[in-house]
C-alpha positions in Angstrom: 18.3 -24.9 23.9 14.6 -24.2 23.4 12.2 -27.0 24.1 11.6 -29.4 21.2 7.8 -29.0 21.7 7.9 -25.3 21.0 10.2 -25.8 18.1 8.0 -28.4 16.6 5.0 -26.1 16.8 7.0 -23.3 15.2 8.0 -25.6 12.4 4.4 -26.7 11.8 3.2 -23.2 11.5 5.6 -22.8 8.6 4.4 -25.9 6.8 1.9 -24.3 4.5 0.0 -26.3 1.8 0.8 -23.7 -0.8 2.8 -20.5 -1.1 1.6 -17.5 -3.0 3.7 -14.8 -4.6 3.3 -12.5 -1.7 4.0 -15.5 0.6 7.3 -16.0 -1.2 8.2 -12.4 -0.7 7.5 -12.8 3.0 9.5 -16.0 3.2 12.5 -14.2 1.6 12.5 -11.8 4.5 12.2 -14.5 7.1 15.0 -16.6 5.5 17.3 -13.6 5.5 16.6 -12.9 9.1 17.1 -16.5 10.1 20.4 -16.8 8.1 21.7 -13.9 10.2 20.8 -15.8 13.4 22.6 -18.9 12.1 25.7 -16.9 11.2 26.0 -15.9 14.8 25.4 -19.5 16.1 26.2 -21.9 13.3 26.1 -24.9 15.6 22.7 -24.3 17.1 20.4 -27.1 15.7 17.3 -25.2 16.6 18.2 -22.3 14.4 19.3 -24.6 11.6 16.0 -26.5 11.9 14.0 -23.4 11.5 16.1 -22.2 8.6 15.6 -25.6 6.9 11.9 -25.3 7.5 11.8 -21.9 5.8 13.8 -23.1 2.8 11.4 -26.0 2.5 8.3 -23.8 2.5 10.0 -21.6 -0.1 10.7 -24.5 -2.4 14.5 -24.4 -2.0 14.8 -28.2 -1.7 18.6 -28.5 -1.8 19.2 -25.8 0.8 16.4 -27.2 3.0 17.9 -30.7 2.9 21.4 -29.4 3.6 20.3 -27.6 6.7 18.2 -30.5 7.9 21.2 -32.9 7.5 23.2 -30.5 9.7 20.5 -30.7 12.3 20.6 -34.5 12.2 24.4 -34.4 12.6 24.2 -32.1 15.7 21.0 -33.4 17.4 20.0 -36.7 15.9 16.4 -37.6 16.7 15.7 -34.4 18.6 13.7 -32.6 15.8 10.9 -33.8 13.4 13.2 -33.8 10.5 11.2 -36.1 8.3 8.1 -34.0 8.7 9.9 -30.9 7.5 11.7 -32.8 4.8 8.4 -34.2 3.5 7.0 -30.7 3.2 10.0 -29.6 1.2 9.4 -32.5 -1.2 5.7 -31.7 -1.4 6.4 -28.1 -2.3 8.6 -29.1 -5.3 6.2 -31.9 -6.3 8.4 -34.9 -5.5 5.5 -36.9 -4.0 7.2 -40.4 -3.8 10.0 -39.0 -1.6 7.5 -37.0 0.4 5.7 -40.2 1.2 8.9 -42.0 2.1 9.8 -39.3 4.6 6.3 -39.4 6.1 6.3 -43.1 6.4 9.4 -42.8 8.5 7.9 -39.9 10.5 4.6 -41.6 11.3 6.3 -44.9 12.2 8.2 -43.1 15.0 5.7 -40.3 15.8 2.1 -41.4 14.9 0.7 -38.9 17.4 1.3 -35.9 15.1 -1.8 -35.1 13.0 0.2 -32.9 10.6 2.1 -36.0 9.4 -1.1 -37.8 8.6 -2.4 -34.8 6.7 0.8 -34.4 4.6 0.9 -38.1 3.8 -2.7 -38.0 2.7 -1.8 -35.2 0.3 1.2 -37.1 -1.1 -0.9 -40.2 -1.6 -3.6 -38.2 -3.2 -1.1 -36.9 -5.8 0.2 -40.5 -6.3 -3.3 -41.8 -7.0 -3.3 -43.9 -3.9 -6.9 -43.0 -3.1 -7.7 -45.6 -0.5 -4.6 -44.9 1.5 -5.1 -41.1 1.1 -8.7 -41.2 2.5 -7.5 -43.3 5.5 -4.9 -40.8 6.3 -7.2 -37.8 5.9 -9.6 -39.5 8.3 -6.8 -40.1 10.7 -5.5 -36.6 10.5 -9.0 -35.2 11.4 -9.5 -37.7 14.2 -6.2 -36.8 15.8 -6.7 -33.0 15.5 -8.4 -31.8 18.8 -9.4 -28.4 17.4 -9.5 -28.7 13.6 -9.5 -25.5 11.6 -12.1 -24.9 8.9 -9.5 -25.5 6.1 -8.8 -29.0 7.4 -12.5 -29.9 7.7 -13.1 -28.7 4.1 -10.1 -30.5 2.8 -11.1 -33.8 4.3 -14.7 -33.4 3.2 -13.7 -32.5 -0.3 -11.4 -35.6 -0.5 -14.2 -37.9 0.7 -16.8 -36.4 -1.7 -14.4 -36.7 -4.6 -14.1 -40.4 -4.0 -17.9 -40.9 -3.8 -18.3 -40.8 0.0 -20.8 -37.9 -0.1 -22.6 -39.0 3.1 -19.5 -39.1 5.1 -18.3 -35.8 3.6 -21.6 -34.2 4.7 -21.2 -35.7 8.2 -17.6 -34.2 8.5 -19.0 -30.8 7.5 -21.9 -31.1 9.9 -19.6 -32.1 12.8 -17.4 -29.1 12.0 -20.3 -26.7 12.0 -21.5 -28.1 15.3 -18.1 -27.7 16.8 -17.0 -24.4 15.3 -20.3 -22.7 14.6 -21.9 -21.6 11.3 -18.7 -20.5 9.6 -19.8 -19.3 6.1 -17.2 -21.4 4.3 -18.4 -24.6 6.0 -22.0 -23.8 5.5 -21.5 -23.1 1.8 -19.6 -26.3 1.3 -22.4 -28.2 3.1 -25.0 -26.5 0.9 -23.1 -27.3 -2.3 -22.7 -30.9 -1.3 -26.4 -31.2 -0.5 -27.3 -29.7 -3.9 -24.9 -32.0 -5.7 -26.9 -35.0 -4.3 -30.2 -33.1 -5.0 -30.9 -32.9 -1.2 -32.5 -29.5 -1.6 -34.4 -29.5 1.7 -31.2 -29.9 3.6 -29.6 -27.1 1.6 -32.5 -24.8 2.3 -32.5 -25.7 6.0 -28.8 -24.8 6.3 -29.4 -21.5 4.5 -32.4 -20.6 6.7 -30.5 -21.5 9.9 -27.5 -19.4 8.9 -29.5 -16.5 7.7 -31.1 -16.0 11.1 -27.9 -14.9 12.7 -26.0 -13.6 9.7 -24.9 -9.9 10.0 -25.9 -9.5 6.4 -28.8 -11.8 5.4 -29.0 -10.6 1.8 -26.4 -13.0 0.2 -28.2 -15.9 2.0 -31.6 -14.7 0.7 -30.2 -14.7 -2.8 -28.7 -18.2 -2.4 -32.0 -19.5 -1.1 -33.8 -18.1 -4.1 -31.3 -19.8 -6.4 -31.6 -23.1 -4.7 -35.4 -23.0 -5.0 -35.0 -22.4 -8.7 -32.5 -25.3 -9.1 -35.0 -27.5 -7.2 -37.7 -26.7 -9.8 -39.8 -24.7 -7.3 -40.2 -21.8 -9.6 -43.0 -19.9 -7.9 -41.3 -20.1 -4.5 -38.1 -19.0 -6.1 -39.8 -15.9 -7.6 -41.3 -15.1 -4.3 -37.9 -15.4 -2.6 -36.4 -13.0 -5.2 -39.3 -10.6 -4.7 -38.7 -10.7 -0.9 -35.0 -9.9 -1.5 -35.8 -7.0 -3.8 -38.2 -5.6 -1.3 -35.7 -6.0 1.5 -33.0 -4.2 -0.5 -35.4 -1.4 -1.5 -36.1 -0.8 2.2 -32.4 -0.5 3.2 -31.0 3.0 4.0 -29.6 4.7 0.9 -25.9 4.3 2.0 -26.3 0.5 2.4 -28.5 0.1 -0.7 -25.9 1.9 -2.9 -23.0 -0.4 -1.8 -21.4 -2.5 -4.5 -22.5 -5.8 -2.9 -26.1 -4.7 -2.5 -26.3 -3.2 -6.0 -25.1 -6.5 -7.5 -27.7 -8.4 -5.5 -30.4 -6.0 -6.6 -29.4 -6.6 -10.3 -29.4 -10.3 -9.8 -32.9 -10.2 -8.3 -34.2 -7.9 -11.1 -32.8 -10.3 -13.8 -34.3 -13.3 -12.0 -37.7 -11.6 -12.0 -37.7 -10.6 -15.7 -40.6 -12.3 -17.6 -38.3 -13.7 -20.3 -35.5 -14.7 -17.8 -34.9 -18.5 -18.2 -35.6 -20.2 -14.9 
């Protein structure tokens, strides 16, 4: 039998927060392939566990639970059943049962950050805001190498509940650890603007623009922030700088869809009658 650690990691990779239409099509293929494996070895709990995980991610709750129950019958306590079971409940929107499964999972395996994250989501849907934030914090703390999506999700949850300063700190720590990933920088900028901390937003933009392969979008964002801050003349100067920069680009670059859009935006911002 394959090691439980490898199987757990494989299962966690399947536990997606949401499944798109194209994702459903991909899951159909994975489920069909896994069913063939199970047909050849119907008593292999590892194969059944992976099949149950796939069904859960696809939203086939009954089939997911059936396969997970078979795993428990064959190898009780050897697989993170409640973790996968909770994901299946989350996908179909049964948040109370998802939380129940996660309560059991975390009582026996608190070291798994995925469990804390999933329970935070369930509690969020149940309106249990204080518990949800505590679990979001725990999930982030227990994740050695957090992905940008996790950092954003935790920060968004904190900001939504009024903890803007902590949300900003989470994003700042993520940027320090992972680098100036555009999605994290933009979230930080938006959060700074929402609290009217325009100087911080402009500093983030300036720092990111220095190393950006394409500085133009950041130049436009800077001009917009200056306008929102009421610094109209500085904003106009920033738009003029962007327009001049775009005009100096080689024809092939200047004619691209993205650069054309930015040029139009700059032109409109500089029109005499344009509200600013």
